[in-house]
C-alpha positions as CSV (number, residue, x, y, z in Angstrom):
1,M,0.0,0.0,0.0
2,A,2.9,2.4,0.8
3,G,4.3,1.8,-2.6
4,R,0.9,2.4,-4.2
5,R,0.5,5.7,-2.3
6,S,4.0,6.8,-3.4
7,M,3.2,6.0,-7.0
8,D,0.0,7.9,-6.7
9,K,1.9,11.0,-5.5
10,A,4.4,10.7,-8.3
11,D,1.6,10.3,-10.8
12,K,-0.1,13.4,-9.4
13,R,3.1,15.4,-9.6
14,E,3.6,14.3,-13.2
15,V,0.0,15.2,-14.1
16,Q,0.3,18.6,-12.4
17,T,3.6,19.3,-14.2
18,R,2.0,18.5,-17.5
19,I,-0.9,20.8,-16.8
20,L,1.4,23.6,-15.7
21,D,3.6,23.2,-18.8
22,A,0.6,23.4,-21.1
23,A,-0.9,26.4,-19.2
24,E,2.4,28.2,-19.3
25,A,2.6,27.8,-23.1
26,Q,-1.0,28.9,-23.5
27,F,-0.7,32.0,-21.2
28,A,2.6,32.9,-22.9
29,G,1.2,32.5,-26.4
30,N,-2.4,33.8,-26.0
31,S,-2.5,35.9,-22.8
32,Y,-4.7,35.1,-19.8
33,A,-7.8,36.4,-21.5
34,G,-7.1,34.4,-24.7
35,A,-6.1,31.1,-23.1
36,R,-8.8,28.4,-23.0
37,V,-9.0,25.8,-20.2
38,N,-10.2,23.1,-22.6
39,E,-7.2,23.7,-24.9
40,I,-4.9,23.5,-21.9
41,A,-6.5,20.2,-20.9
42,A,-6.1,18.9,-24.5
43,Q,-2.4,19.9,-24.6
44,A,-1.7,18.3,-21.2
45,G,-3.6,15.1,-22.1
46,V,-6.1,15.3,-19.2
47,N,-9.8,16.1,-18.9
48,Q,-10.9,19.6,-17.9
49,A,-12.4,18.4,-14.6
50,L,-8.9,17.4,-13.4
51,I,-7.6,20.9,-13.9
52,H,-10.4,22.3,-11.7
53,Y,-9.7,19.5,-9.2
54,Y,-6.0,20.6,-8.8
55,F,-6.2,24.3,-9.4
56,Q,-9.9,25.2,-8.8
57,S,-10.2,27.8,-11.5
58,K,-8.4,29.4,-14.5
59,E,-7.1,32.1,-12.3
60,G,-5.8,29.6,-9.8
61,L,-4.0,27.9,-12.6
62,Y,-2.6,31.3,-13.7
63,E,-1.3,31.9,-10.2
64,A,0.4,28.5,-10.1
65,V,2.1,29.1,-13.4
66,L,3.4,32.5,-12.2
67,T,4.5,31.1,-8.8
68,R,6.6,28.4,-10.6
69,L,8.1,30.9,-13.1
70,F,8.9,33.6,-10.5
71,A,10.6,31.0,-8.3
72,Q,12.9,30.2,-11.2
73,W,13.5,34.0,-11.7
74,E,14.3,34.5,-8.0
75,R,16.9,31.7,-8.2
76,A,18.5,33.3,-11.3
77,I,18.6,36.8,-9.9
78,G,19.5,36.1,-6.3
79,G,23.0,36.4,-4.8
80,I,24.0,39.6,-6.6
81,A,24.8,42.6,-4.3
82,W,23.5,45.3,-6.6
83,D,24.2,48.1,-4.2
84,E,27.9,47.3,-3.7
85,I,29.3,47.7,-7.2
86,E,30.6,50.5,-9.3
87,P,28.0,52.1,-11.7
88,E,29.7,50.8,-14.9
89,E,29.7,47.2,-13.5
90,L,26.2,47.6,-12.1
91,I,24.7,48.5,-15.5
92,R,26.8,45.9,-17.3
93,R,25.7,43.1,-14.8
94,Y,22.1,44.3,-14.8
95,V,21.8,44.0,-18.6
96,E,23.8,40.8,-18.9
97,T,21.9,39.1,-16.1
98,H,18.4,40.2,-17.2
99,Y,19.1,39.4,-20.8
100,R,20.4,36.0,-20.0
101,I,17.3,35.3,-17.9
102,R,15.0,36.4,-20.7
103,C,16.7,34.1,-23.2
104,A,16.4,31.2,-20.7
105,M,12.8,31.9,-19.6
106,P,11.0,33.6,-22.5
107,N,7.6,32.4,-21.4
108,L,7.8,34.4,-18.1
109,F,8.4,37.6,-20.1
110,H,5.7,36.9,-22.7
111,I,3.2,36.5,-19.8
112,I,4.5,39.7,-18.2
113,T,4.0,41.6,-21.5
114,W,0.5,40.2,-21.9
115,G,-0.3,41.0,-18.3
116,A,0.8,44.7,-18.8
117,L,-1.3,44.9,-22.0
118,E,-4.3,43.6,-20.1
119,G,-4.0,46.3,-17.5
120,G,-1.5,44.7,-15.0
121,E,-4.0,44.1,-12.2
122,L,-4.0,40.3,-12.4
123,L,-0.2,40.2,-12.9
124,G,0.4,42.5,-10.0
125,R,-1.8,40.3,-7.8
126,Y,0.4,37.3,-8.2
127,A,3.9,38.8,-8.8
128,P,6.0,38.1,-5.7
129,P,7.3,41.0,-3.5
130,S,10.9,40.2,-4.7
131,W,9.9,41.5,-8.2
132,A,9.2,45.0,-7.0
133,T,12.0,44.9,-4.4
134,H,14.6,44.0,-7.0
135,F,13.6,47.0,-9.1
136,E,13.7,49.3,-6.1
137,T,17.1,48.0,-5.0
138,V,18.7,48.7,-8.4
139,R,16.9,52.1,-8.6
140,Q,18.2,53.2,-5.3
141,A,21.8,52.0,-6.1
142,L,21.7,54.1,-9.3
143,R,20.4,57.1,-7.5
144,R,23.2,56.9,-4.9
145,W,25.7,57.0,-7.7
146,Q,23.8,59.8,-9.3
147,A,24.0,61.8,-6.1
148,Q,27.8,61.3,-6.1
149,G,28.1,62.6,-9.7
150,A,29.0,59.3,-11.2
151,I,25.8,59.2,-13.3
152,L,24.3,62.1,-15.2
153,Q,22.2,64.3,-12.8
154,D,19.3,64.8,-15.2
155,M,18.8,61.1,-16.0
156,N,15.4,59.7,-14.9
157,V,16.4,56.4,-13.3
158,P,13.1,54.5,-13.6
159,V,12.8,55.6,-17.3
160,F,16.4,54.4,-17.9
161,L,15.7,51.0,-16.4
162,H,12.5,50.6,-18.4
163,T,14.4,51.7,-21.5
164,L,16.9,48.9,-20.9
165,W,14.0,46.5,-20.6
166,G,12.6,47.8,-23.9
167,M,15.9,47.2,-25.7
168,M,16.1,43.7,-24.4
169,E,12.5,43.0,-25.3
170,H,13.2,43.2,-29.0
171,F,15.7,40.4,-29.2
172,Y,15.6,37.7,-26.6
173,Y,12.9,35.6,-28.3
174,R,14.2,35.8,-31.9
175,S,15.2,32.8,-33.9
176,E,18.8,32.0,-34.8
177,G,18.2,32.9,-38.5
178,Y,16.8,36.2,-37.6
179,L,19.7,37.0,-35.2
180,Q,22.2,36.0,-37.9
181,D,20.5,38.4,-40.4
182,M,20.6,41.2,-37.9
183,A,24.2,40.6,-36.8
184,G,25.4,40.2,-40.4
185,H,27.3,37.1,-39.8
186,E,26.8,33.4,-38.9
187,G,26.9,32.1,-35.4
188,S,24.9,30.4,-32.7
189,A,21.9,32.2,-31.2
190,S,23.6,32.2,-27.8
191,A,26.8,33.8,-29.2
192,I,24.9,36.5,-31.1
193,Q,22.7,37.2,-28.0
194,Q,25.9,37.9,-26.2
195,E,26.9,40.4,-28.9
196,I,23.5,42.1,-28.5
197,A,23.8,42.3,-24.7
198,A,27.3,43.8,-25.1
199,Q,26.0,46.4,-27.5
200,I,23.1,47.4,-25.2
201,V,25.6,47.8,-22.4
202,R,27.9,50.0,-24.5
203,Q,25.1,52.2,-25.7
204,S,23.7,52.5,-22.2
205,L,27.0,53.4,-20.6
206,H,27.6,56.1,-23.2
207,G,24.3,57.7,-22.5
208,V,24.4,57.5,-18.7
209,L,28.0,58.2,-17.6
210,P,29.3,61.7,-17.6
211,Q,31.7,62.3,-20.5
212,P,34.9,64.4,-19.9
213,Q,34.7,67.9,-21.3
214,L,36.4,68.2,-24.7
215,S,39.2,70.6,-25.0
216,A,39.0,73.5,-27.4
217,R,41.5,71.7,-29.7
218,A,39.5,68.5,-29.5
219,A,36.4,70.3,-30.7
220,T,38.1,71.1,-34.0
221,A,39.6,69.3,-36.9
222,G,37.6,66.1,-36.3
223,M,39.4,65.4,-33.0
224,E,36.1,64.8,-31.1
225,R,36.0,61.4,-32.9
226,L,37.9,58.2,-32.4
227,L,38.4,55.9,-35.4
228,V,38.0,52.3,-34.3
229,V,39.5,49.5,-36.2
230,R,38.1,46.1,-35.2
231,A,40.7,43.5,-36.4
232,H,39.7,40.7,-34.1
233,D,37.8,37.4,-34.5
234,A,34.0,37.2,-34.0
235,G,34.0,34.9,-31.0
236,P,31.9,36.0,-28.0
237,E,34.9,36.3,-25.7
238,A,36.8,38.5,-28.2
239,I,33.7,40.7,-28.7
240,R,33.2,41.0,-25.0
241,E,36.8,42.1,-24.3
242,A,36.9,44.4,-27.3
243,D,33.6,46.1,-26.3
244,A,35.0,46.5,-22.7
245,V,38.1,48.2,-24.0
246,L,36.1,50.5,-26.3
247,D,33.8,51.4,-23.4
248,A,36.7,52.3,-21.2
249,V,38.5,54.4,-23.9
250,L,35.4,56.3,-24.9
251,H,34.6,57.1,-21.3
252,S,38.2,58.2,-20.5
253,T,38.6,60.3,-23.7
254,G,35.1,61.6,-24.2
255,R,35.2,60.7,-27.9
256,T,32.6,59.5,-30.3
257,A,33.5,56.2,-32.1
258,V,33.6,56.0,-35.9
259,G,34.2,52.5,-37.3
260,L,36.7,51.5,-39.8
261,D,35.8,47.8,-39.6
262,Q,35.9,47.2,-43.4
263,M,39.3,48.8,-44.2
264,E,40.5,47.5,-47.6
265,P,44.2,47.6,-48.7
266,Y,44.8,51.1,-50.2
267,G,45.5,51.0,-53.9
268,T,43.3,48.1,-54.9
269,T,41.1,50.4,-56.9
270,G,43.4,53.3,-57.4
271,D,46.7,54.0,-59.0
272,A,49.0,53.1,-56.1
273,E,50.0,49.5,-55.9
274,T,49.2,47.4,-52.8
275,G,52.1,46.4,-50.5
276,D,52.3,43.1,-48.7
277,A,52.1,42.6,-44.9
278,D,55.8,42.6,-44.4
279,T,56.3,45.8,-46.3
280,A,53.5,47.7,-44.7
281,A,54.2,46.6,-41.1
282,G,57.9,46.0,-41.1
283,G,59.5,49.3,-42.1
284,G,60.4,48.2,-45.7
285,A,60.1,50.1,-48.9
286,P,57.0,52.3,-48.4
287,A,58.3,53.6,-45.1
288,Q,61.7,54.3,-46.6
289,R,60.2,55.9,-49.7
290,R,58.0,58.1,-47.4
291,S,60.9,59.2,-45.2
292,G,63.3,59.7,-48.1
293,D,61.1,61.3,-50.7
294,D,61.3,65.1,-50.1
295,A,59.1,65.8,-53.0
296,T,56.3,63.7,-51.6
297,R,56.5,65.5,-48.2
298,Q,56.5,68.8,-49.9
299,R,53.4,67.9,-51.9
300,K,51.6,66.9,-48.7
301,S,52.6,70.2,-47.1
302,D,51.4,72.2,-50.0
303,A,48.1,70.3,-50.2
304,A,47.3,70.6,-46.5
305,A,45.8,74.1,-46.7
306,G,43.7,73.3,-49.7
307,R,42.4,70.1,-48.1
308,S,41.2,71.9,-45.0
309,E,38.5,73.9,-46.8
310,A,37.4,70.8,-48.8
311,I,37.3,68.7,-45.7
312,A,35.1,71.2,-43.9
313,S,32.7,71.4,-46.9
314,R,32.5,67.5,-47.1
315,R,31.9,67.2,-43.4
316,S,28.9,69.6,-43.5
317,E,27.4,67.7,-46.4
318,A,28.0,64.4,-44.7
319,L,26.5,65.4,-41.4
320,A,23.5,66.9,-43.1
321,A,22.8,63.7,-44.9
322,R,23.9,61.4,-42.0
323,G,20.8,59.5,-40.7
324,D,20.9,56.0,-42.1
325,D,22.7,56.9,-45.2
326,V,25.6,54.5,-45.7
327,A,27.4,56.7,-48.1
328,A,27.3,59.6,-45.7
329,R,28.7,57.5,-42.9
330,Q,31.5,56.3,-45.1
331,E,32.2,59.8,-46.1
332,E,32.4,60.9,-42.5
333,E,34.8,58.0,-41.8
334,R,37.0,59.1,-44.7
335,I,37.0,62.7,-43.5
336,A,38.0,61.7,-40.0
337,L,40.8,59.6,-41.3
338,E,42.1,62.4,-43.5
339,E,41.8,64.9,-40.6
340,G,44.1,63.0,-38.4
341,A,41.5,61.7,-35.8
342,P,43.1,59.3,-33.3
343,L,42.8,55.6,-33.8
344,L,41.9,52.7,-31.6
345,V,43.0,49.3,-32.9
346,L,41.3,46.2,-31.4
347,A,43.2,43.2,-32.7
348,S,43.6,39.5,-32.2
349,T,46.3,37.2,-33.4
350,V,47.1,33.5,-33.5
351,H,50.9,33.3,-34.1
352,G,51.9,36.9,-33.6
353,E,50.9,37.9,-37.2
354,L,49.4,41.4,-37.9
355,P,45.7,41.3,-38.8
356,M,45.1,42.2,-42.5
357,Q,42.9,45.2,-41.5
358,V,45.9,46.7,-39.6
359,V,48.3,45.9,-42.6
360,A,45.8,47.7,-44.9
361,L,45.7,50.7,-42.6
362,L,49.5,50.9,-42.4
363,D,49.7,50.6,-46.1
364,R,47.3,53.5,-46.6
365,L,49.1,55.7,-44.1
366,S,52.3,55.2,-46.0
367,R,50.8,55.8,-49.5
368,D,47.8,58.1,-49.4
369,E,48.8,61.7,-49.7
370,D,45.4,62.8,-48.4
371,V,45.8,60.9,-45.1
372,E,47.8,62.4,-42.3
373,A,49.9,59.7,-40.5
374,S,50.7,61.9,-37.5
375,R,48.0,60.9,-35.0
376,C,47.6,59.2,-31.6
377,V,47.0,55.4,-31.8
378,G,45.8,53.2,-29.1
379,I,46.4,49.4,-29.6
380,W,44.9,46.6,-27.6
381,T,45.7,43.0,-28.6
382,L,43.0,40.7,-27.1
383,G,43.8,37.9,-24.8
384,T,47.1,37.1,-23.0
385,S,49.7,35.2,-24.8
386,P,53.3,35.6,-26.0
387,A,52.0,35.8,-29.6
388,G,49.7,38.7,-28.6
389,D,52.5,40.5,-26.8
390,S,54.6,40.1,-29.9
391,A,51.9,41.5,-32.2
392,Q,51.3,44.4,-29.8
393,R,54.9,45.4,-29.9
394,A,55.1,45.0,-33.7
395,M,52.0,47.2,-34.2
396,E,53.2,49.9,-31.9
397,E,56.6,50.0,-33.7
398,A,54.9,50.0,-37.2
399,F,52.6,52.9,-36.4
400,N,55.5,54.9,-34.8
401,R,57.5,54.4,-38.0
402,M,54.7,55.8,-40.0
403,G,54.9,59.0,-37.9
404,A,52.1,58.2,-35.5
405,Y,52.3,58.2,-31.7
406,A,51.3,54.8,-30.4
407,A,50.4,54.5,-26.7
408,A,52.5,51.6,-25.4
409,R,50.7,48.9,-23.5
410,V,52.6,47.5,-20.5
411,P,52.2,43.7,-20.2
412,G,49.6,42.9,-17.6
413,Q,48.1,46.5,-17.6
414,T,44.4,46.7,-17.0
415,L,42.1,48.2,-19.6
416,Q,41.1,51.0,-17.3
417,L,44.8,52.0,-16.7
418,Y,45.5,51.8,-20.5
419,A,42.4,53.9,-21.3
420,R,43.6,56.6,-18.9
421,R,47.1,56.4,-20.4
422,F,45.7,56.8,-23.9
423,A,43.6,59.7,-22.7
424,R,46.6,61.5,-21.3
425,L,48.5,61.0,-24.6
426,L,45.6,62.5,-26.5
427,A,45.4,65.5,-24.1
428,G,49.1,66.3,-24.5
429,F,49.2,65.6,-28.3
430,R,50.1,68.7,-30.4
């Protein structure tokens, strides 16, 4: 008899689980109002009377579904001391944690969205106190940082948190194919979701954290911009590290990023011939020709004054047409490159070789008379390995030979310290 009672209990738990699974799917897909008990019963493989026996009513079933989902949410969100971390890390962790939970528990957030659209009364009745307490804890932590000046004073914290939710809501439930189309490259759904979370973090930090005041010189000649060359692999760890470096540098320098991700070797469509990797990076013929050809240097000097007026005119036209116009954005990138805007190179290497995007940029700096080589360059080789250290040194030396000023990265240096070092170099650059 004891064995029979134990089996009966196991059977009951299995039946209740089937009912809850079916109800969760129905409430997530059709809302509370749109879900039908008879359809839940059919999906669970039970008769409708059994649902009423276990849960009394449709609302009782809704309560049980939410109780189970919110218990999972509490386990996922618990253990994080939100009020004890720096604002940058708080926002990063908030986005990454909540986005990961959305991807793992899409039904909970479908039900929450339906509940809000239906007025929120029923959802509010059965959401646990921890739901509101968590929001209030993060809100108070952000407001404390705001009072200390670490976050913009005029930012509305509740609106900011809801904005983060809004950005996450657009992506967490998407199919792998949709995510690949949006990202523009192949990859697993989980890897692309990490890219999206990192981008939400980067955009949020840029809009929330105070930016250093630009100097008078930085406000002219394109110096408010930072040209970013992404020459690293597309793995999630590489993207995460590269985004973290970019966040730190933008925050330390107060610059606006302009991408040069698709840099092609200069001369492939023009009159100049394209050099190979060893020539462009190793101080071979182009660098020697550039340093030894007085006539070329004179032409650059004579052309500088004429270029200034043309650059100003093209910039006005490009900015006027900016919006989503690809051609205008490419023109702005070209203008920034010609004006001598500083560079940030984010690179990865396997055996210490220079990435082709970097080789192409060095080649262009050595050949294109319209591009000023004298500029500040920040270089960050991803990961920690002897090959990475070797590539880091080789890139620093190559840019310095071109007439640039590369900010040396000391082995083991944190990205925050390097960002500040780069910012000091920019501030003193003349």
